[in-house]
C-alpha positions in Angstrom: 3.9 19.8 -5.2 2.9 21.5 -8.3 2.8 25.3 -8.0 -0.7 26.5 -8.5 -1.0 29.7 -10.6 -4.5 30.9 -9.7 -4.7 33.0 -12.7 -3.9 30.4 -15.3 -6.3 27.5 -14.7 -9.8 27.7 -16.0 -12.5 25.4 -17.4 -15.7 24.0 -15.9 -16.1 21.6 -13.1 -19.4 19.8 -12.3 -20.2 18.9 -8.7 -22.6 16.1 -7.6 -23.3 14.9 -4.1 -26.6 14.3 -2.3 -24.8 14.7 1.0 -22.2 17.5 0.6 -22.7 21.2 0.5 -22.2 22.5 -3.0 -21.8 26.1 -1.8 -19.1 25.2 0.6 -17.2 23.1 -1.9 -17.6 25.8 -4.6 -16.2 28.5 -2.3 -13.2 26.3 -1.4 -12.4 25.5 -4.9 -12.8 29.1 -6.2 -10.4 30.2 -3.4 -7.7 28.1 -5.1 -8.7 28.5 -8.7 -10.6 31.8 -9.2 -11.1 31.2 -12.9 -12.6 27.7 -12.5 -16.3 27.6 -13.3 -17.9 25.4 -10.6 -21.4 24.2 -11.5 -23.8 22.0 -9.7 -24.9 19.1 -11.7 -28.4 20.6 -12.1 -26.9 23.7 -13.6 -25.2 21.9 -16.5 -26.8 22.6 -19.9 -24.3 21.2 -22.2 -22.3 18.2 -20.9 -19.7 18.6 -23.6 -18.6 21.8 -21.9 -17.6 20.0 -18.6 -13.8 19.5 -18.2 -13.6 18.2 -14.5 -16.0 16.3 -12.3 -16.1 16.2 -8.4 -18.6 13.6 -7.5 -19.8 11.3 -4.8 -22.1 8.3 -5.9 -23.2 9.8 -9.2 -26.1 8.1 -10.9 -25.6 5.8 -13.8 -25.4 7.8 -17.0 -24.0 10.9 -15.2 -20.9 11.1 -17.4 -22.8 10.5 -20.7 -21.9 13.1 -23.3 -19.1 14.7 -21.2 -16.8 14.5 -24.2 -14.3 17.2 -22.9 -13.9 15.5 -19.6 -10.3 15.4 -18.5 -10.4 14.4 -14.8 -12.8 12.7 -12.3 -12.3 13.4 -8.6 -14.0 11.0 -6.2 -15.4 13.0 -3.2 -13.9 10.5 -0.7 -11.5 7.6 -0.3 -13.6 4.6 -1.6 -14.1 4.7 -5.3 -16.2 1.5 -5.8 -19.1 3.5 -7.2 -16.8 4.9 -10.0 -15.4 1.6 -11.3 -17.0 -0.8 -13.7 -19.5 1.8 -14.9 -20.8 2.0 -18.5 -20.8 5.8 -18.8 -17.1 6.6 -18.2 -15.2 8.0 -21.2 -12.2 5.8 -21.9 -8.9 6.8 -20.5 -10.0 9.6 -18.2 -8.1 9.4 -14.9 -10.0 9.0 -11.7 -8.4 10.2 -8.5 -9.4 10.0 -4.8 -9.0 12.5 -2.1 -6.2 11.6 0.5 -6.6 14.6 2.7 -4.6 14.2 5.9 -7.6 15.4 7.8 -9.5 12.4 6.6 -6.9 10.0 8.0 -7.0 11.7 11.3 -10.8 11.6 11.3 -11.0 8.0 10.4 -8.4 7.0 12.9 -10.3 8.9 15.7 -13.5 7.2 14.9 -11.8 3.8 14.9 -9.9 4.6 18.1 -13.2 5.7 19.8 -15.1 2.6 18.7 -12.2 0.2 19.5 -11.6 1.6 23.1 -15.3 1.7 23.7 -15.2 -2.1 23.5 -11.7 -2.5 25.0 -12.9 -0.6 28.1 -16.3 -2.4 28.3 -18.3 0.9 27.9 -21.4 -0.9 26.5 -21.5 -3.0 29.6 -21.5 0.2 31.7 -24.0 1.8 29.4 -26.4 -1.1 30.1 -25.7 -0.9 33.9 -26.5 2.8 33.8 -29.9 2.1 32.2 -30.5 -0.2 35.2 -29.4 2.5 37.6 -26.8 -0.1 38.8 -23.4 0.8 40.1 -21.6 -2.1 38.5 -17.8 -2.3 38.8 -15.7 -4.2 36.2 -12.0 -4.1 36.4 -10.2 -2.9 33.2 -8.1 -5.3 31.3 -4.4 -4.6 30.4 -4.4 -3.2 26.8 -1.9 -5.8 25.5 -4.3 -8.6 26.4 -6.8 -7.3 23.9 -6.3 -8.4 20.4 -7.6 -6.0 17.6 -7.5 -7.0 13.9 -7.5 -4.5 11.1 -8.6 -5.7 7.8 -7.2 -3.4 5.1 -3.9 -1.7 5.5 -4.0 0.9 2.9 -3.5 4.6 3.8 -6.4 4.9 6.2 -6.1 1.4 7.6 -2.4 1.7 8.3 -3.0 5.0 10.0 -5.7 3.5 12.3 -3.5 0.4 13.0 -0.6 2.6 14.2 -3.0 4.6 16.4 -4.4 1.5 18.0 -0.9 0.1 18.6 0.1 3.4 20.3 -2.6 2.6 22.9 -0.8 -0.6 23.9 -3.3 -2.9 22.2 -2.1 -6.0 20.5 -2.8 -5.2 16.8 -3.0 -7.5 13.9 -3.3 -6.3 10.4 -4.3 -8.1 7.2 -4.1 -7.1 3.6 -4.2 -8.7 0.2 -0.4 -7.9 -0.4 2.4 -7.9 2.2 2.7 -4.8 4.3 5.1 -3.9 7.2 4.0 -1.6 10.0 6.1 -1.2 13.2 4.4 -2.8 16.2 1.7 -4.5 14.1 1.6 -8.1 13.3 1.0 -8.1 9.6 -0.5 -11.0 7.6 -1.4 -11.1 3.9 -3.2 -13.4 1.5 -6.5 -15.2 1.7 -4.8 -18.3 3.2 -4.1 -16.3 6.5 -7.5 -14.6 6.8 -9.2 -17.2 8.9 -6.3 -17.3 11.3 -6.5 -13.5 11.8 -10.2 -13.7 12.3 -9.9 -16.5 14.9 -7.7 -14.3 17.0 -9.6 -11.0 16.9 -11.6 -10.0 19.9 -12.3 -6.8 18.1 -12.4 -6.7 14.2 -12.0 -3.5 12.4 -13.0 -3.6 8.6 -11.2 -1.1 6.5 -10.9 -2.8 3.2 -11.8 -1.3 -0.3 -14.8 -2.7 -2.0 -13.6 -4.7 -5.0 -14.8 -7.8 -6.9 -12.4 -9.8 -4.6 -13.6 -8.3 -1.3 -17.4 -8.1 -2.0 -19.1 -10.5 0.5 -15.7 -11.4 2.0 -17.1 -11.7 5.5 -19.5 -14.6 5.0 -21.4 -16.2 7.8 -18.7 -18.9 8.0 -15.9 -16.4 8.3 -17.9 -14.2 10.9 -18.3 -17.4 13.0 -14.5 -17.8 13.1 -14.3 -14.7 15.3 -14.1 -15.8 19.0 -17.5 -15.8 20.8 -18.0 -12.4 22.4 -16.0 -10.6 19.7 -17.0 -7.2 18.4 -17.0 -5.8 14.8 -16.4 -2.3 13.6 -17.1 -1.6 9.9 -16.0 1.8 8.5 -15.4 0.5 5.0 -18.4 -0.7 2.9 -21.5 -2.6 3.9 -21.2 -5.0 1.0 -18.0 -6.5 2.5 -20.1 -8.2 5.2 -23.1 -10.6 5.0 -25.4 -8.3 6.8 -28.2 -10.8 7.5 -25.6 -13.2 9.0 -24.0 -10.4 11.1 -27.4 -9.6 12.4 -28.1 -13.2 13.3 -24.8 -13.6 15.1 -25.4 -10.4 17.1 -28.9 -11.6 18.1 -27.6 -15.1 19.1 -24.7 -13.6 21.2 -21.9 -15.1 19.2 -21.0 -11.5 18.6 -21.2 -9.2 21.6 -21.5 -6.0 19.6 -21.0 -4.0 16.4 -20.3 -0.4 15.5 -21.5 0.1 12.0 -20.9 3.2 9.9 -21.7 1.5 6.6 -24.5 -0.8 5.4 -25.6 -2.9 2.3 -28.3 -0.3 1.7 -27.9 3.3 2.7 -29.7 4.9 4.3 -30.4 1.8 6.4 -34.1 1.1 6.1 -36.2 2.2 9.1 -37.5 -1.4 9.6 -34.1 -3.1 9.7 -33.6 -5.0 13.0 -30.2 -3.4 13.6 -31.8 -0.2 14.6 -33.4 -1.7 17.7 -30.5 -3.8 18.9 -28.9 -2.6 22.2 -25.6 -4.1 21.2 -25.3 -2.1 18.0 -24.1 1.4 17.5 -25.1 3.0 14.2 -23.7 6.1 12.5 -24.7 7.4 9.0 -21.6 6.9 7.0 -19.5 9.7 8.6 -16.4 8.0 10.0 -14.3 10.0 7.6 -15.4 12.7 5.2 -13.5 15.2 3.1 -13.1 18.6 4.5 -13.4 21.2 1.7 -11.0 23.7 3.2 -8.0 21.2 3.2 -9.1 18.9 0.4 -9.6 21.8 -2.1 -5.8 22.3 -2.3 -5.2 18.7 -3.5 -8.2 18.8 -5.9 -6.8 22.2 -7.3 -3.3 20.8 -7.8 -4.6 17.8 -9.7 -6.6 20.1 -12.0 -3.6 22.2 -12.7 -1.5 19.1 -13.4 -4.0 17.7 -15.8 -4.3 21.2 -17.6 -0.5 21.2 -17.9 -0.5 17.8 -19.5 0.8 15.9 -16.3 -0.6 12.9 -14.7 -2.8 13.6 -11.5 -1.7 12.4 -8.1 -3.5 9.7 -6.2 -4.9 8.1 -9.4 -6.7 4.9 -8.9 -6.4 1.7 -10.9 -10.0 0.8 -12.2 -8.9 -2.8 -12.7 -8.0 -3.2 -9.0 -10.8 -1.0 -7.7 -8.6 1.3 -5.7 
C-alpha cells in the first residue's frame, strides 16, 4: 500500500449521494487527509476548483466544467451510472470501492437469502400466518443447487460462502474462472444449461451493454418450476415484468429483490403485495465510511503523486 502522509495531500473533493451521509463521509475522509477540502455538491461555487469526486448516481451534467478533475471514486461497487456519460472529462480515472467489509456484507445478505429458501423458511412463514404447526423435513444441503451469475470479487466471495454451507454451487461468468468447490461455467453458450439446473439463482453480474436485459422471459422460464431468484446486482439485468408474471403463475416460487428497474420501486408496483417476494431497498452491500476512507485516501495520494489509482475500472467493459 502507498504510505499516506496526512500533511502532504490537499485539494478539493466534491461529494454527491442522495442516500449517504455527507457529514459521516467528510469526517472519515478528513481523518485520513486533514488538508483535503471536502465539499457537498451543493457547496461548490466553481467546478474548476474540484480535484476529486466521490459520487453515487450523480445527475447528468454533474462533471461539466470540472476542468481540474483528477479522480472519480464511485461510492459503491457497481459503476454503470458512471460509464457512457457525456459529461466525463477525457482520460480521468474512475475507481470503485472494494472495501472488504462490503464483500462480507454482500456475502452475508446472499447467504441469508439463499438459506431462507434452502430451509423452506417462506413456507413456515405462511404456516405461521395460518397459526398452523406444519412440519417439513429439511433437505440435505448438497441436494440443493444454487447458481451464482457473476464471479467478480463480490460474486466469488458469495459463492465460496455458499459452498462452505455444503450447498451444490454453480458459478457463471463471461470469462473462465476457477473457485475451489464451485462448478464454474463461462460464456453465453453455457448460460441456459446453468439456469436449467438452478433451484436458487443469485444474480451478481455487473450491468454492461452485454448484460442489460440478460434474463429475458425465455431465460427465466429455463429455471426449474419452483425455483427462486435473488437479485443483488442491478434491476435492469432482469425483465421485471416477466419476473412478476412468473412469480404470479407459480413457475417461480419466490424472489428476494434488492434492486429494481426503477428505484425507488413505485408504490403501485405489484411486487410490493406479493407474499412470495421479499423486497429490500438496495442495501445488500454498502460502503462503510470508516473502512472505505482508507482506500479512497490512498488513491487520492497515489493520483497526487502521479501514480495510477488502484481498482480502476475499464469504461469500455463497464467494470
